[in-house]
PAROMAR-326827 format. One line per 4 residues: number of its first residue (from 0); their letters; for each residue x, z, y of N, C-alpha, C, O. Coordinates in nm, 2 decimals, decimal comma, m for minus. Each point is the difference from the previous one (the first is absolute). Layout:
<pts>
NUM	a	X Z Y X Z Y X Z Y X Z Y; ...
</pts>
This chain:
<pts>
0	mktl	m1,15 m0,36 m2,72 0,16 0,06 0,01 0,06 m0,10 0,05 0,09 0,05 0,07; m0,08 m0,19 m0,08 0,05 m0,11 0,07 m0,01 0,04 0,17 0,10 0,00 0,07; m0,21 0,05 m0,03 m0,01 m0,02 0,15 0,11 0,11 0,02 0,11 m0,03 0,05; m0,13 0,18 m0,10 0,13 0,07 0,04 0,11 m0,01 0,01 0,08 0,02 0,09
4	aawl	m0,06 m0,09 m0,23 0,13 m0,08 0,03 0,04 m0,03 0,08 0,08 0,06 0,07; m0,17 m0,20 m0,04 0,07 m0,13 0,13 m0,03 0,13 0,13 0,07 m0,02 0,10; m0,15 0,14 m0,09 0,02 0,07 0,12 0,12 0,10 m0,02 m0,03 0,10 0,07; 0,09 m0,08 m0,11 0,11 0,04 m0,04 0,13 m0,06 0,01 0,11 0,04 0,05
8	llsa	m0,16 m0,13 m0,11 0,18 m0,11 0,05 m0,04 m0,01 0,16 0,09 0,05 0,07; m0,20 m0,09 0,00 m0,03 m0,05 0,07 0,08 0,09 0,14 0,08 m0,04 0,09; m0,13 0,20 m0,12 0,04 0,13 0,09 0,13 0,03 m0,04 0,06 0,10 0,05; 0,00 m0,18 m0,14 0,19 m0,01 m0,01 0,07 m0,08 0,08 0,11 0,00 0,05
12	mvva	m0,23 m0,10 m0,01 0,07 m0,11 0,06 0,01 0,02 0,11 0,10 m0,03 0,06; m0,22 0,12 0,00 m0,02 0,05 0,15 0,07 0,10 0,08 0,02 0,00 0,12; 0,03 0,09 m0,24 0,11 0,07 0,06 0,07 m0,01 0,14 0,07 m0,10 0,01; m0,06 0,15 0,05 0,05 0,01 0,18 0,14 m0,02 m0,06 0,04 m0,04 m0,11
16	dell	0,04 0,10 0,23 0,19 0,00 m0,03 0,00 0,06 m0,08 m0,09 0,08 m0,04; 0,21 m0,11 m0,02 0,11 0,12 m0,09 0,09 0,05 0,14 0,03 m0,06 0,11; 0,01 0,21 m0,17 0,07 0,07 0,09 0,16 0,02 m0,08 0,02 0,10 m0,07; 0,04 m0,18 0,07 0,11 0,05 0,00 0,12 0,17 0,08 0,04 0,03 0,12
20	vvtm	m0,02 0,03 m0,21 0,03 0,13 0,04 0,14 0,05 m0,02 0,03 0,05 m0,11; 0,05 m0,08 0,21 0,19 0,00 m0,09 0,03 0,11 0,06 0,00 0,00 0,12; 0,06 0,14 m0,20 0,05 0,13 0,03 0,12 0,00 m0,07 0,04 m0,10 m0,06; 0,02 0,22 0,06 0,12 0,03 m0,03 m0,02 0,16 m0,04 m0,04 0,05 0,10
24	ptcp	0,05 0,04 m0,19 0,04 0,12 m0,04 0,01 0,06 0,09 m0,11 0,04 0,05; 0,22 m0,02 0,02 0,05 0,07 0,05 m0,06 m0,01 0,17 m0,01 0,12 0,04; m0,02 m0,17 0,01 m0,12 m0,08 0,09 m0,07 0,13 0,06 m0,09 0,03 m0,08; 0,09 0,04 0,17 m0,13 0,12 0,02 m0,16 m0,08 0,06 m0,12 0,03 m0,02
28	pcrq	0,17 m0,14 0,10 m0,13 m0,05 0,03 m0,04 m0,07 m0,12 m0,11 0,05 m0,03; 0,13 m0,13 m0,03 0,00 m0,09 m0,11 m0,10 0,09 m0,08 m0,12 m0,03 m0,02; 0,18 0,21 m0,05 m0,03 0,07 m0,10 m0,16 0,03 0,09 m0,10 m0,01 m0,07; 0,10 0,04 0,21 m0,15 0,04 0,06 m0,08 m0,16 0,01 m0,11 0,02 m0,05
32	lkrd	0,12 m0,08 0,06 m0,08 m0,16 0,03 m0,01 m0,01 m0,17 m0,09 m0,08 m0,03; 0,16 0,13 m0,07 m0,06 m0,01 m0,18 m0,14 0,09 0,01 m0,11 m0,05 m0,02; 0,14 0,18 0,05 m0,10 0,13 m0,04 m0,07 m0,09 0,10 m0,05 m0,09 m0,07; 0,01 0,06 0,19 m0,07 m0,02 0,09 m0,12 m0,11 m0,08 m0,12 0,02 0,01
36	llqk	0,18 m0,13 m0,08 m0,08 m0,14 m0,06 0,00 0,08 m0,13 m0,10 m0,04 m0,06; 0,15 0,11 0,00 m0,05 0,07 m0,16 m0,11 0,08 0,05 m0,10 m0,01 m0,08; 0,07 0,09 0,20 m0,10 0,11 m0,03 m0,12 m0,09 0,11 m0,12 0,01 m0,03; 0,16 m0,08 0,14 m0,13 m0,03 0,05 m0,01 m0,18 m0,01 0,04 m0,07 0,09
40	pdiy	m0,09 0,03 m0,21 m0,04 m0,15 m0,03 m0,08 m0,04 0,11 0,02 m0,12 0,01; m0,08 0,15 0,08 m0,05 m0,07 0,11 0,09 m0,04 0,11 m0,05 m0,03 0,11; 0,17 0,04 m0,13 0,08 m0,03 0,12 0,00 m0,18 0,01 m0,01 m0,08 0,09; 0,02 0,08 m0,25 0,06 m0,13 m0,06 m0,13 m0,13 m0,06 0,01 m0,12 m0,04
44	aght	m0,15 0,22 0,07 m0,16 m0,06 m0,04 0,04 m0,17 0,00 0,04 m0,07 0,10; m0,06 0,03 m0,21 m0,01 m0,17 0,01 0,06 m0,05 m0,03 m0,02 m0,12 m0,02; 0,15 0,19 m0,01 0,13 m0,06 m0,03 0,06 0,04 m0,11 m0,01 0,12 m0,04; 0,10 m0,21 m0,04 0,01 0,06 m0,09 0,15 0,10 m0,02 0,05 0,02 0,11
48	lsll	m0,02 0,01 m0,16 0,15 0,09 0,06 0,09 0,00 m0,14 m0,05 0,05 m0,10; 0,19 m0,11 0,10 0,16 0,04 m0,05 0,08 0,10 0,07 0,04 m0,03 0,12; m0,01 0,14 m0,17 0,10 0,03 0,10 0,16 m0,01 m0,16 0,00 0,01 m0,12; 0,10 m0,05 0,21 0,11 m0,03 m0,01 0,08 0,05 0,01 0,00 0,03 0,12
52	egka	0,12 0,02 m0,19 0,11 0,05 0,08 0,13 0,06 m0,08 0,00 0,04 m0,12; 0,09 m0,05 0,22 0,12 m0,06 m0,06 0,06 m0,08 0,05 m0,07 m0,07 0,08; 0,23 0,03 m0,10 0,12 m0,09 0,08 m0,08 m0,16 m0,06 0,01 m0,10 0,06; m0,08 0,10 m0,18 m0,04 m0,10 m0,08 m0,13 m0,08 0,08 m0,03 m0,12 0,01
56	amqa	m0,04 0,24 0,03 m0,15 m0,07 0,08 0,07 0,01 0,12 m0,02 m0,11 0,05; 0,09 0,17 0,03 0,07 m0,07 0,13 0,04 m0,11 0,01 m0,03 m0,07 0,09; 0,14 0,00 m0,22 0,09 m0,12 0,06 m0,18 m0,12 m0,11 m0,04 m0,11 m0,01; 0,02 0,15 m0,01 m0,13 m0,07 m0,06 m0,10 m0,09 0,10 m0,06 m0,11 m0,02
60	hgvd	0,07 0,21 0,11 m0,12 m0,05 0,12 0,06 0,03 0,11 m0,06 0,03 0,11; 0,19 m0,03 m0,13 0,03 m0,06 0,15 0,04 0,14 0,14 0,03 m0,01 0,12; m0,07 0,14 m0,20 0,01 0,08 0,12 0,13 0,13 0,00 0,05 0,07 m0,09; m0,03 m0,07 0,21 0,10 0,07 0,06 0,01 0,11 0,04 0,10 0,07 0,01
64	mvpt	m0,24 m0,03 0,04 m0,02 0,13 0,00 m0,13 0,06 m0,06 m0,08 m0,09 m0,02; 0,05 0,24 m0,03 m0,07 0,03 m0,07 m0,07 0,14 0,08 0,08 0,08 0,06; m0,21 m0,07 m0,06 m0,08 m0,04 m0,11 m0,06 m0,15 0,10 m0,01 0,01 0,12; m0,04 m0,12 m0,19 m0,03 m0,14 0,06 m0,13 0,02 m0,09 m0,01 0,06 m0,11
68	iirm	m0,10 m0,14 0,21 m0,11 m0,04 m0,06 0,00 m0,13 m0,04 0,07 m0,06 0,09; m0,11 m0,05 m0,20 m0,01 m0,11 0,07 m0,13 m0,05 m0,03 m0,05 0,07 m0,09; m0,04 m0,17 0,14 m0,13 m0,01 m0,06 0,01 m0,14 m0,02 0,04 m0,07 0,08; m0,07 0,04 m0,17 m0,01 m0,13 m0,07 m0,10 m0,06 m0,07 m0,03 0,05 m0,11
72	rdgr	m0,03 m0,18 0,15 m0,12 m0,08 0,02 0,01 m0,13 m0,15 0,09 m0,07 0,02; m0,13 0,06 m0,08 0,01 m0,12 m0,11 0,14 0,01 0,02 0,05 m0,11 0,03; 0,03 0,20 m0,04 0,14 m0,02 m0,09 0,11 m0,02 0,09 0,12 0,00 m0,04; m0,17 m0,01 0,20 0,08 0,00 0,12 m0,03 0,09 0,08 m0,10 0,06 0,03
76	qvar	0,25 m0,03 0,04 0,01 0,14 0,10 m0,11 m0,06 0,11 m0,01 m0,12 0,03; m0,07 0,24 0,03 m0,03 m0,02 0,09 0,05 0,08 0,14 0,05 m0,03 0,11; m0,08 0,14 m0,16 0,05 0,10 0,11 0,15 0,08 m0,06 0,06 m0,04 m0,10; m0,02 0,16 0,17 0,12 0,05 m0,01 m0,02 0,10 0,04 m0,06 m0,03 0,10
80	kvgy	0,08 0,24 m0,11 m0,03 0,06 0,08 0,14 0,07 m0,05 0,03 m0,02 m0,12; 0,04 0,08 0,18 0,15 0,11 0,00 m0,07 0,11 0,02 m0,10 0,00 0,07; 0,15 0,08 m0,13 m0,04 0,17 0,03 m0,13 0,05 0,01 m0,09 m0,08 0,02; 0,07 0,18 m0,03 m0,11 0,04 m0,03 m0,06 0,15 0,09 0,05 0,11 m0,01
84	dgpe	m0,16 m0,16 0,09 m0,06 0,12 0,13 m0,11 0,01 m0,04 m0,10 m0,03 0,06; 0,10 0,09 m0,19 m0,17 0,11 m0,03 m0,06 m0,11 m0,07 0,06 m0,10 m0,02; m0,20 0,15 m0,02 m0,06 m0,09 m0,08 m0,12 m0,05 0,07 m0,09 m0,08 m0,05; 0,08 0,13 0,18 m0,11 m0,07 0,11 0,02 m0,10 0,03 m0,08 m0,10 0,00
88	klka	0,25 0,08 0,05 0,07 m0,12 0,04 m0,01 m0,09 m0,08 m0,04 m0,12 0,02; 0,07 0,19 m0,18 0,03 m0,08 m0,07 m0,13 m0,11 m0,01 0,01 m0,12 0,02; m0,11 0,16 m0,06 m0,14 m0,02 0,02 m0,09 m0,12 0,06 m0,07 m0,09 m0,05; 0,13 0,17 0,26 m0,02 m0,08 0,05 0,08 m0,13 0,00 m0,05 m0,10 0,06
92	wlna	0,16 0,09 m0,10 0,12 m0,17 m0,01 m0,07 m0,04 m0,13 0,05 m0,10 m0,04; m0,13 0,15 m0,01 m0,07 m0,09 m0,19 m0,11 m0,06 0,07 m0,03 m0,12 m0,01; m0,04 0,21 0,10 m0,13 m0,03 0,04 0,00 m0,17 0,15 m0,07 m0,08 0,05; 0,20 0,13 m0,03 m0,01 m0,11 0,11 0,05 m0,11 0,00 0,02 m0,06 0,11
96	r	0,03 0,01 m0,23 0,06 m0,10 m0,05 m0,11 m0,13 m0,07 0,05 m0,10 m0,05
</pts>
C-alpha cells in the first residue's frame, strides 16, 4: 500500500504543464474552444486543464483578448496563445513546446 501511495504522489508531481484557458461567455471562438476541449480531451493529453471565464479571470492573468491559452510550468508562465484556430493547430502548438 505504501508503494502505491508513493507512486501516486510521484505521478502527481510529474504531471506536465498546466493549461489555463481564459474565455468570455459571449465570445463565439471561446465557446468553440471550450466545447472542443471538453469533447476531445486528447487535445491536451499530458496537461492539466483549468477553464477560467469572465473579467476577473482576465484581470488576474493579464489577458487582454480572449480566448487566451496560458501554459504554466512550476507555477510560471512558459507560453501564451491568443485566439483559437481549431483543435489540430492547438494540439500541434502544445506538442511543439
